[in-house]
C-alpha positions as CSV (number, residue, x, y, z in Angstrom):
1,X,30.4,-36.2,49.0
2,X,29.7,-32.6,47.4
3,X,27.2,-30.7,48.7
4,X,25.5,-30.5,45.2
5,X,26.4,-34.5,45.3
6,X,24.2,-34.4,48.4
7,X,21.6,-32.2,46.3
8,X,21.2,-34.0,43.6
9,X,21.5,-37.1,45.6
10,X,18.3,-35.9,47.8
11,X,16.0,-34.9,44.2
12,X,16.4,-38.0,42.9
13,X,15.0,-39.9,46.2
14,X,12.5,-37.3,46.0
15,X,11.8,-38.6,42.6
16,X,11.4,-42.1,44.0
17,X,8.9,-41.3,46.4
18,X,6.7,-39.2,44.3
19,X,7.0,-42.4,42.2
20,X,5.7,-44.4,44.8
21,X,3.5,-42.3,47.0
22,X,1.9,-40.2,43.8
23,X,-0.3,-41.0,40.4
24,X,1.8,-38.3,38.7
25,X,3.3,-39.1,35.5
26,X,6.5,-41.0,35.6
27,X,7.7,-38.7,33.2
28,X,6.5,-35.2,34.6
29,X,8.1,-36.3,37.9
30,X,11.5,-37.4,36.0
31,X,11.5,-34.4,34.3
32,X,10.9,-31.6,36.9
33,X,13.6,-33.7,38.9
34,X,15.9,-32.7,36.2
35,X,14.5,-29.4,35.5
36,X,15.6,-28.4,39.1
37,X,18.6,-29.7,39.3
38,X,19.1,-28.1,36.3
39,X,17.9,-24.8,37.4
40,X,19.8,-24.6,40.5
41,X,23.0,-24.7,37.9
42,X,24.7,-27.8,39.4
43,X,25.0,-29.5,36.0
44,X,25.6,-27.8,32.7
45,X,22.9,-27.9,30.0
46,X,25.2,-30.4,27.5
47,X,24.7,-32.8,30.8
48,X,21.4,-31.7,31.6
49,X,20.0,-32.5,27.8
50,X,22.4,-35.4,27.1
51,X,19.5,-37.9,27.3
52,X,17.4,-35.8,24.8
53,X,20.6,-36.9,22.3
54,X,20.9,-40.5,23.2
55,X,21.4,-43.0,20.5
56,X,19.1,-45.8,22.7
57,X,16.6,-42.9,23.3
58,X,16.2,-41.8,19.5
59,X,16.6,-46.0,19.1
60,X,13.5,-46.1,20.8
61,X,11.5,-43.2,18.9
62,X,12.0,-44.6,15.1
63,X,11.2,-48.4,16.9
64,X,7.7,-46.7,17.9
65,X,7.3,-45.5,14.0
66,X,8.5,-49.4,12.9
67,X,6.1,-50.9,15.1
68,X,3.4,-48.5,14.0
69,X,4.2,-50.2,9.9
70,X,4.0,-53.3,11.6
71,X,0.7,-52.9,13.3
72,X,-1.0,-50.7,10.1
73,X,-0.2,-53.7,7.6
74,X,-1.3,-56.7,10.2
75,X,2.1,-58.0,10.3
76,X,2.3,-58.1,14.3
77,X,-1.1,-58.8,14.9
78,X,-0.5,-62.2,12.6
79,X,2.3,-63.2,14.4
80,X,1.1,-62.5,17.9
81,X,-2.1,-64.4,16.9
82,X,0.2,-67.2,15.7
83,X,1.8,-67.0,18.9
84,X,-0.6,-66.6,21.3
85,X,-2.9,-68.8,19.4
86,X,-5.9,-69.8,21.8
87,X,-4.6,-69.2,24.8
88,X,-7.5,-68.5,27.3
89,X,-5.8,-68.4,30.6
90,X,-3.2,-65.9,32.3
91,X,-0.9,-68.4,32.6
92,X,-0.8,-69.9,29.4
93,X,-0.6,-66.4,28.0
94,X,2.5,-65.5,29.6
95,X,4.3,-69.0,28.8
96,X,3.0,-68.2,25.3
97,X,5.0,-65.0,25.2
98,X,7.6,-65.1,27.1
99,X,9.2,-68.8,25.4
100,X,9.8,-67.1,22.1
101,X,10.7,-63.6,23.7
102,X,13.6,-65.1,25.6
103,X,14.9,-66.8,22.8
104,X,14.7,-64.2,20.0
105,X,16.1,-61.4,22.5
106,X,19.2,-63.8,22.8
107,X,20.1,-63.2,19.4
108,X,18.3,-59.6,18.5
109,X,17.9,-56.5,20.2
110,X,15.3,-56.7,22.8
111,X,14.2,-53.3,22.6
112,X,12.4,-53.6,18.9
113,X,11.0,-57.2,20.4
114,X,9.4,-55.2,23.0
115,X,8.0,-52.2,20.8
116,X,6.8,-54.5,18.2
117,X,5.0,-56.6,20.3
118,X,3.1,-53.8,23.0
119,X,0.7,-52.8,20.2
120,X,-0.9,-55.9,18.7
121,X,-0.4,-57.7,23.0
122,X,-3.0,-54.4,23.5
123,X,-5.5,-55.7,20.7
124,X,-4.9,-59.4,21.2
125,X,-5.8,-58.5,25.4
126,X,-8.9,-56.7,24.9
127,X,-10.2,-59.9,22.2
128,X,-9.2,-62.7,25.0
129,X,-10.0,-60.7,27.8
130,X,-7.2,-61.1,29.3
131,X,-5.8,-57.8,31.3
132,X,-2.5,-56.2,29.1
133,X,-1.1,-56.0,32.9
134,X,-1.0,-59.2,33.2
135,X,1.3,-59.7,29.7
136,X,3.3,-57.0,29.3
137,X,5.5,-57.0,32.3
138,X,6.3,-60.7,31.9
139,X,7.3,-59.2,28.1
140,X,9.5,-56.9,29.3
141,X,11.5,-58.9,31.6
142,X,11.1,-62.2,29.5
143,X,13.2,-59.8,26.8
144,X,15.8,-59.0,29.8
145,X,16.7,-62.1,30.7
146,X,17.1,-63.3,27.5
147,X,19.6,-60.6,26.5
148,X,21.5,-61.6,29.3
149,X,22.2,-65.3,27.6
150,X,24.4,-64.2,24.4
151,X,26.9,-62.0,24.1
152,X,25.3,-60.3,21.1
153,X,21.9,-60.5,23.4
154,X,22.5,-56.5,24.8
155,X,25.3,-54.0,23.8
156,X,25.6,-54.0,27.7
157,X,27.6,-57.6,27.4
158,X,29.6,-55.7,24.3
159,X,30.5,-52.9,26.3
160,X,31.8,-55.2,29.1
161,X,33.7,-57.1,26.6
162,X,35.2,-54.1,24.5
163,X,36.6,-53.4,28.6
164,X,37.6,-56.4,29.2
165,X,40.3,-56.3,25.8
166,X,40.9,-52.8,25.3
167,X,40.9,-51.4,29.5
168,X,42.0,-54.8,31.6
169,X,43.9,-57.0,28.3
170,X,42.2,-59.8,29.4
171,X,40.9,-62.5,26.8
172,X,36.8,-61.7,25.1
173,X,34.3,-63.5,26.2
174,X,32.5,-66.3,24.0
175,X,29.7,-65.6,22.2
176,X,27.5,-68.5,23.9
177,X,29.7,-67.8,27.4
178,X,27.7,-65.8,29.4
179,X,24.5,-68.7,28.7
180,X,26.7,-70.8,30.9
181,X,25.3,-68.1,33.7
182,X,22.2,-66.7,31.8
183,X,20.2,-69.4,31.1
184,X,19.8,-70.7,34.4
185,X,18.9,-67.2,35.3
186,X,16.7,-67.0,32.7
187,X,14.8,-70.4,33.4
188,X,14.4,-69.2,37.5
189,X,13.0,-66.4,36.1
190,X,10.9,-68.0,34.0
191,X,9.3,-70.7,36.4
192,X,8.8,-67.5,38.9
193,X,6.6,-65.5,36.3
194,X,5.1,-68.7,35.9
195,X,4.1,-69.2,39.4
196,X,3.6,-66.0,40.7
197,X,3.2,-63.8,37.6
198,X,-1.4,-64.0,37.5
199,X,-0.8,-63.2,41.8
200,X,1.7,-60.4,41.9
201,X,0.4,-58.7,38.9
202,X,-2.4,-56.2,38.6
203,X,-5.1,-56.1,36.9
204,X,-5.1,-53.1,34.8
205,X,-5.4,-51.9,31.4
206,X,-8.4,-54.6,30.9
207,X,-10.1,-55.1,27.8
208,X,-13.6,-54.9,30.4
209,X,-12.8,-51.4,30.0
210,X,-14.4,-51.3,27.1
211,X,-18.1,-52.3,28.5
212,X,-18.0,-48.5,29.6
213,X,-19.7,-47.2,26.1
214,X,-23.1,-49.2,26.1
215,X,-23.7,-47.3,22.6
216,X,-24.1,-50.8,19.6
217,X,-23.7,-51.0,15.9
218,X,-24.9,-53.5,13.9
219,X,-22.7,-54.3,11.0
220,X,-22.1,-56.4,8.0
221,X,-18.8,-58.2,7.1
222,X,-18.2,-60.5,3.8
223,X,-16.2,-62.8,4.0
224,X,-13.4,-62.3,1.3
225,X,-13.3,-65.1,-1.5
226,X,-10.1,-67.0,-1.6
227,X,-9.8,-66.0,2.1
228,X,-8.0,-68.2,4.7
229,X,-11.6,-68.0,6.7
230,X,-13.3,-69.7,4.1
231,X,-14.1,-73.4,5.5
232,X,-12.8,-72.8,9.4
233,X,-15.6,-72.8,12.1
234,X,-16.6,-69.2,13.4
235,X,-14.2,-70.4,16.6
236,X,-11.3,-71.2,14.8
237,X,-11.7,-68.1,13.1
238,X,-11.8,-66.4,15.9
239,X,-15.0,-64.3,15.9
240,X,-17.2,-66.0,18.6
241,X,-15.4,-64.6,21.9
242,X,-14.8,-61.0,20.8
243,X,-16.0,-58.7,23.7
244,X,-18.6,-56.7,23.3
245,X,-19.7,-58.6,19.8
246,X,-22.0,-60.8,18.7
247,X,-22.7,-62.5,15.6
248,X,-26.3,-62.5,15.0
249,X,-26.3,-64.3,11.9
250,X,-25.1,-65.3,8.5
251,X,-26.3,-64.9,5.2
252,X,-25.8,-67.3,2.5
253,X,-27.0,-67.3,-1.1
254,X,-30.0,-65.6,0.0
255,X,-30.6,-67.7,3.0
256,X,-30.3,-66.4,6.6
257,X,-28.8,-68.9,9.5
258,X,-29.6,-67.1,12.3
259,X,-28.4,-68.4,16.4
260,X,-25.1,-69.5,15.1
261,X,-23.3,-72.1,16.6
262,X,-19.6,-71.9,17.2
263,X,-18.8,-75.2,14.7
264,X,-20.5,-73.0,11.5
265,X,-18.0,-73.6,8.3
266,X,-17.6,-70.1,6.9
267,X,-17.9,-69.8,3.0
268,X,-16.6,-67.4,0.8
269,X,-19.0,-63.8,0.2
270,X,-20.6,-64.9,3.2
271,X,-22.4,-61.8,4.7
272,X,-21.7,-61.4,8.7
273,X,-24.2,-59.8,10.7
274,X,-22.9,-58.4,13.9
275,X,-24.0,-56.0,16.6
276,X,-21.7,-54.4,19.6
277,X,-19.5,-52.0,20.4
278,X,-17.3,-49.4,18.1
279,X,-14.0,-51.3,19.7
280,X,-14.7,-54.6,18.9
281,X,-16.2,-53.1,15.8
282,X,-12.5,-51.9,15.0
283,X,-10.3,-55.0,15.8
284,X,-13.3,-56.4,13.7
285,X,-12.4,-54.5,11.0
286,X,-8.5,-55.8,11.4
287,X,-9.1,-59.3,10.7
288,X,-7.4,-60.7,7.5
289,X,-10.3,-62.0,5.3
290,X,-13.2,-59.8,6.5
291,X,-14.0,-56.9,4.7
292,X,-16.6,-54.5,5.1
293,X,-20.0,-55.4,3.3
294,X,-20.9,-51.9,1.9
295,X,-18.5,-51.4,-1.9
296,X,-18.5,-47.9,-0.9
297,X,-15.2,-48.2,1.4
298,X,-13.6,-49.1,-1.8
299,X,-14.8,-45.7,-3.8
300,X,-13.0,-42.8,-1.1
301,X,-10.3,-40.9,-2.9
302,X,-7.7,-41.6,0.2
303,X,-6.0,-45.1,0.5
304,X,-7.3,-47.2,3.6
305,X,-4.7,-46.8,5.6
306,X,-4.7,-43.3,5.7
307,X,-8.4,-43.2,7.2
308,X,-9.9,-43.1,10.3
309,X,-13.3,-44.6,11.8
310,X,-15.4,-41.4,13.2
311,X,-18.7,-41.1,15.0
312,X,-21.2,-38.5,13.9
313,X,-24.6,-37.9,15.2
314,X,-27.0,-36.6,12.7
315,X,-29.0,-33.7,13.4
316,X,-32.3,-32.3,12.5
317,X,-31.3,-30.1,9.5
318,X,-29.1,-32.7,7.9
319,X,-30.0,-32.6,4.2
320,X,-30.7,-36.5,4.1
321,X,-32.9,-37.0,6.9
322,X,-36.0,-38.9,5.6
323,X,-34.0,-40.6,2.8
324,X,-31.6,-43.4,2.5
325,X,-28.0,-43.5,2.6
326,X,-28.0,-45.0,-1.1
327,X,-30.5,-42.7,-2.6
328,X,-29.1,-39.5,-0.2
329,X,-26.0,-40.1,-1.8
330,X,-24.3,-40.2,1.0
331,X,-20.6,-41.0,0.3
332,X,-20.3,-38.3,-2.7
333,X,-21.6,-35.6,-0.6
334,X,-19.4,-36.1,2.2
335,X,-16.6,-38.0,1.1
336,X,-17.0,-40.7,3.6
337,X,-18.8,-43.8,3.9
338,X,-21.5,-45.7,6.6
339,X,-20.0,-48.7,8.3
340,X,-23.1,-49.1,11.0
341,X,-26.0,-47.5,12.5
342,X,-27.1,-46.9,15.8
343,X,-30.8,-45.9,17.2
344,X,-31.0,-45.9,20.6
345,X,-30.2,-49.0,21.1
346,X,-32.6,-50.7,18.9
347,X,-31.2,-53.4,15.8
348,X,-31.5,-51.9,12.3
349,X,-32.5,-54.5,9.7
350,X,-32.0,-53.5,7.0
351,X,-28.8,-53.3,4.4
352,X,-26.6,-49.8,5.4
353,X,-27.6,-48.3,2.1
354,X,-31.5,-49.2,2.4
355,X,-31.7,-47.6,6.2
356,X,-33.2,-44.5,6.4
357,X,-31.5,-41.5,8.4
358,X,-33.3,-39.8,11.7
359,X,-32.3,-37.1,13.9
360,X,-30.6,-39.0,16.7
361,X,-29.0,-41.6,14.5
362,X,-25.5,-41.9,15.5
363,X,-23.0,-43.1,12.4
364,X,-20.2,-44.7,12.2
365,X,-18.2,-43.8,9.6
366,X,-14.6,-44.3,7.3
367,X,-13.1,-41.3,6.3
368,X,-10.3,-39.1,5.6
369,X,-9.4,-37.5,9.2
370,X,-9.8,-34.0,7.7
371,X,-13.5,-35.1,7.9
372,X,-13.5,-34.0,11.8
373,X,-12.5,-30.8,11.2
374,X,-14.6,-30.1,7.9
375,X,-17.7,-30.8,10.1
376,X,-17.5,-30.6,13.6
377,X,-19.3,-27.4,13.4
378,X,-22.0,-27.9,10.6
379,X,-25.4,-28.1,11.3
380,X,-25.4,-31.6,9.3
381,X,-24.1,-32.8,12.8
382,X,-24.9,-32.7,16.1
383,X,-21.4,-34.6,17.3
384,X,-18.7,-35.6,15.8
385,X,-15.5,-37.4,16.8
386,X,-13.2,-39.4,15.4
387,X,-12.3,-43.0,17.0
388,X,-8.3,-43.2,18.6
389,X,-6.5,-45.8,17.0
390,X,-8.9,-47.0,14.0
391,X,-7.4,-47.1,10.6
392,X,-8.3,-50.1,8.9
393,X,-5.3,-52.5,8.3
394,X,-4.1,-53.4,4.7
395,X,-2.7,-56.8,5.1
396,X,-1.6,-56.6,1.5
397,X,1.6,-55.1,2.8
398,X,2.3,-57.4,5.6
399,X,5.0,-59.0,3.6
400,X,6.5,-55.2,3.0
401,X,7.1,-54.9,7.1
402,X,8.0,-58.0,7.5
403,X,10.7,-57.5,4.9
404,X,11.7,-54.6,6.2
405,X,11.8,-55.7,10.7
406,X,13.7,-58.4,8.8
407,X,16.2,-56.0,7.1
408,X,17.0,-54.0,10.4
409,X,17.4,-57.3,12.7
410,X,20.0,-58.7,10.3
411,X,21.2,-55.2,9.0
412,X,22.0,-54.4,13.2
413,X,22.7,-58.4,13.9
414,X,25.9,-58.1,12.0
415,X,27.5,-54.9,13.0
416,X,26.6,-53.2,9.1
417,X,24.4,-50.7,10.8
418,X,24.1,-49.3,14.6
419,X,20.4,-49.8,15.9
420,X,19.5,-46.6,15.1
421,X,20.7,-46.4,12.2
422,X,18.7,-50.0,10.7
423,X,15.6,-49.1,12.2
424,X,15.9,-45.3,10.2
425,X,16.0,-47.6,7.6
426,X,13.3,-49.5,8.4
427,X,10.9,-46.6,8.8
428,X,12.1,-45.0,5.9
429,X,11.3,-48.1,3.8
430,X,7.9,-48.4,5.1
431,X,7.2,-44.7,4.7
432,X,8.1,-44.8,1.0
433,X,6.5,-47.9,0.5
434,X,2.9,-45.9,1.8
435,X,2.8,-48.8,4.8
436,X,1.6,-45.9,7.0
437,X,1.6,-42.3,6.5
438,X,3.7,-39.4,7.4
439,X,1.2,-37.9,10.2
440,X,0.0,-41.5,11.5
441,X,3.7,-42.8,12.0
442,X,4.2,-39.3,14.4
443,X,0.8,-40.5,16.1
444,X,2.4,-43.6,16.9
445,X,5.2,-42.1,18.9
446,X,4.8,-42.1,22.5
447,X,6.2,-38.7,23.5
448,X,5.7,-39.5,27.5
449,X,7.9,-42.7,27.3
450,X,10.6,-40.8,25.5
451,X,10.6,-37.7,27.9
452,X,10.9,-40.3,30.7
453,X,13.8,-42.5,29.4
454,X,15.6,-39.0,28.1
455,X,15.2,-37.3,31.6
456,X,15.8,-40.3,33.6
457,X,19.8,-40.8,31.5
458,X,20.1,-37.0,32.3
459,X,19.5,-37.7,36.2
460,X,21.6,-40.3,35.7
461,X,24.5,-38.1,34.2
462,X,23.7,-35.9,37.3
463,X,24.7,-38.8,39.8
464,X,27.8,-39.1,37.3
465,X,28.8,-35.8,36.5
466,X,28.6,-34.9,40.3
467,X,30.6,-37.7,41.6
468,X,27.9,-39.4,43.5
469,X,27.7,-42.7,41.7
470,X,31.6,-43.5,42.1
471,X,31.6,-42.6,45.5
472,X,28.1,-45.0,46.4
473,X,29.7,-47.6,44.3
474,X,33.6,-47.3,45.7
475,X,31.9,-47.2,49.5
476,X,29.9,-50.1,49.0
477,X,32.6,-52.3,47.3
478,X,35.3,-51.3,50.1
479,X,32.9,-53.3,52.7
480,X,34.3,-56.9,51.1
481,X,37.6,-56.3,52.9
482,X,39.5,-59.5,51.9
483,X,36.6,-62.0,51.0
484,X,36.2,-62.4,47.2
485,X,32.3,-63.9,47.1
486,X,31.4,-61.0,49.7
487,X,33.1,-59.0,47.3
488,X,31.5,-60.6,44.2
489,X,28.1,-60.1,46.0
490,X,28.3,-56.4,46.8
491,X,29.9,-55.8,43.1
492,X,26.4,-57.4,42.1
493,X,24.3,-54.9,44.3
494,X,26.4,-51.9,43.2
495,X,25.7,-52.5,39.7
496,X,22.2,-53.3,40.1
497,X,21.3,-50.1,42.0
498,X,23.6,-48.0,39.5
499,X,21.5,-49.5,36.4
500,X,17.8,-49.2,38.6
501,X,19.3,-45.4,38.9
502,X,21.4,-44.0,35.6
503,X,21.4,-47.0,32.8
504,X,22.3,-50.4,32.7
505,X,25.4,-49.5,30.3
506,X,26.5,-46.6,32.3
507,X,26.4,-48.7,35.3
508,X,28.3,-51.0,33.7
509,X,31.4,-49.0,32.4
510,X,31.3,-46.6,36.1
511,X,31.6,-50.5,37.7
512,X,34.2,-52.3,35.5
513,X,37.2,-50.4,37.1
514,X,36.4,-50.2,40.5
515,X,36.0,-53.4,40.5
516,X,39.0,-54.6,38.5
517,X,40.8,-52.6,40.9
518,X,39.6,-54.4,43.8
519,X,39.7,-57.8,41.7
520,X,43.1,-56.9,41.5
521,X,44.2,-56.3,45.1
522,X,42.8,-59.5,46.3
523,X,45.0,-61.4,43.6
524,X,41.6,-63.1,42.3
525,X,40.2,-63.3,38.6
526,X,38.5,-61.0,37.2
527,X,36.1,-62.8,35.1
528,X,33.5,-63.6,37.6
529,X,33.5,-60.3,38.5
530,X,32.9,-59.2,35.3
531,X,30.4,-61.7,34.7
532,X,28.4,-60.7,37.7
533,X,28.6,-57.2,36.3
534,X,26.8,-58.3,33.0
535,X,23.7,-60.0,34.8
536,X,23.3,-57.4,37.3
537,X,23.4,-54.6,34.6
538,X,20.3,-56.6,32.9
539,X,18.7,-57.1,36.4
540,X,16.1,-54.2,36.1
541,X,13.4,-55.8,37.7
542,X,12.4,-53.6,40.0
543,X,11.1,-50.1,38.7
544,X,10.1,-48.8,35.5
545,X,12.5,-46.6,35.1
546,X,16.0,-48.7,35.1
547,X,15.7,-50.3,31.8
548,X,13.8,-49.0,28.6
549,X,11.6,-51.6,28.1
550,X,10.4,-51.7,31.2
551,X,9.3,-47.5,30.2
552,X,7.8,-48.7,27.5
553,X,5.1,-50.8,28.8
554,X,4.4,-49.0,31.6
555,X,1.5,-46.6,30.5
556,X,0.0,-49.2,28.2
557,X,0.0,-52.0,30.5
558,X,-1.9,-49.4,33.5
559,X,0.7,-50.1,35.6
560,X,1.9,-48.1,38.9
561,X,5.3,-47.7,40.2
562,X,5.1,-50.4,42.7
563,X,4.0,-53.2,40.4
564,X,7.5,-53.4,39.5
565,X,8.6,-53.5,43.5
566,X,6.5,-56.3,44.2
567,X,6.7,-58.5,41.1
568,X,10.6,-57.3,40.2
569,X,12.6,-57.3,43.5
570,X,12.0,-61.0,44.5
571,X,13.0,-61.7,41.0
572,X,16.2,-59.5,41.4
573,X,16.8,-61.5,45.0
574,X,16.8,-64.9,42.9
575,X,19.0,-63.6,40.2
576,X,21.6,-62.2,42.6
577,X,21.2,-65.2,44.5
578,X,21.8,-68.0,40.9
579,X,24.7,-65.5,40.1
580,X,26.4,-64.8,43.1
581,X,26.1,-69.1,44.0
582,X,26.9,-70.1,40.4
583,X,29.1,-68.2,38.7
584,X,32.3,-68.7,41.4
585,X,32.2,-72.1,40.6
586,X,32.1,-71.7,36.6
587,X,35.0,-69.2,36.7
588,X,37.2,-70.0,39.1
589,X,38.5,-66.9,41.8
């Protein structure tokens, strides 16, 4: 191995040490490692920057935008609510999410599935009080395991099939042939995660974080006429267990129903009075069939999906102090609507329009984002701050988002367009139909994940460019001697280790010719080796950097590098044992 190769290997090992032993963000560590390799001149610019123009990384970027459209129209919330149902335990939640995701990933690209589910599961986590960290790694792992079950489940399978036909002149793999080994591995992984997932996964990204802010608001909502919530009980409507939110009373036909029980049935035009913290009020605004009791929100100029919730503290010099919100014509003066008022912890019994404003009142507003810049330094308010991720959901366009997602999946699955092209079409359609604004589309992209993916791809390119990857793989496979089963096992180990260090596709392409030469020299059938590569290249469970869906859940789940090692390494060993044990019996040497 060349001196440059040793330097690259040393830098990558140093990056892994920092990932395991420090709390520094994964994108910073990986980018720093890539920058050092590039600056000292080991690899040229085109190799160092290859990850930033990689089609897979760009596809993830566009999928974040598509996921934003699904989120802002409420389409994905609706799907997740149907999938998760009334799951109240970690094990039941994991069961509910893994089952459909495994099945979908067998026929669809797993990246858009994970990208779409993440934001909705974060919200569901807050409502159900089940930490996001308990369900996001199972989401990623289920998508990975499902992808191994068919030829079209992941791009790696298609690449291996192409190499078998073009370079090895071997028969094509049948579309369901990988299922013979993929299904046993998926079932074993499913059972393992159900048994040990709750025990091994950390409690982070919990909905309990929302209780850090003790400020409470009183807000009124109305059950829309013809809403699906009508005739449902409070519990069935999902209004009983919202964390940090309490339904004080229902006003119906000028009659107040206090101390509302879980089995009280809702009626159209019911006025529901809640008190709670701001995060739960945001969740409340996103429940289909409820709308703010104040009609003023429908009179603002900007479309609702372009607005945000904003908190503003009324100052002594505000001209509306001492006047009611209605008489002071708050909407006309500020082009904003007051949704709720918080006043030193006391409950305000008046309707929003009848509340007399006082200095120190904290107003929860719905307004265009430019409200913040306009009044941040105004003497009317002591403090003005936007609330992140608080745009109201516009369910009227959920069907457009659903059709866009279906079109993207069909175009990509049938090969009419690549995954990137299909995602661009879907994202463009959502933007043209105003399912979200251009600014919110840009805000939805998790740039840190993209930098981490691109940097990991760049480090993988450095391993290939300097010959380190090929050297390590050749030496490892050379240990097998004439033992075909041992060669199969070492092929799995080599592919898996390279997948964790570079990418699944690159690992498969790199190992393929080495394994093919090994099989020819032994005079055995190559098909078992191809199947091992298919399974091992997708078995990236031990680190967050080996597979892009792992990186996508890394931040939202509040995970650390060691969390993936703790739960993923045993799963890697289980899948390895099943694959190496069964493959020689299914496909004879």
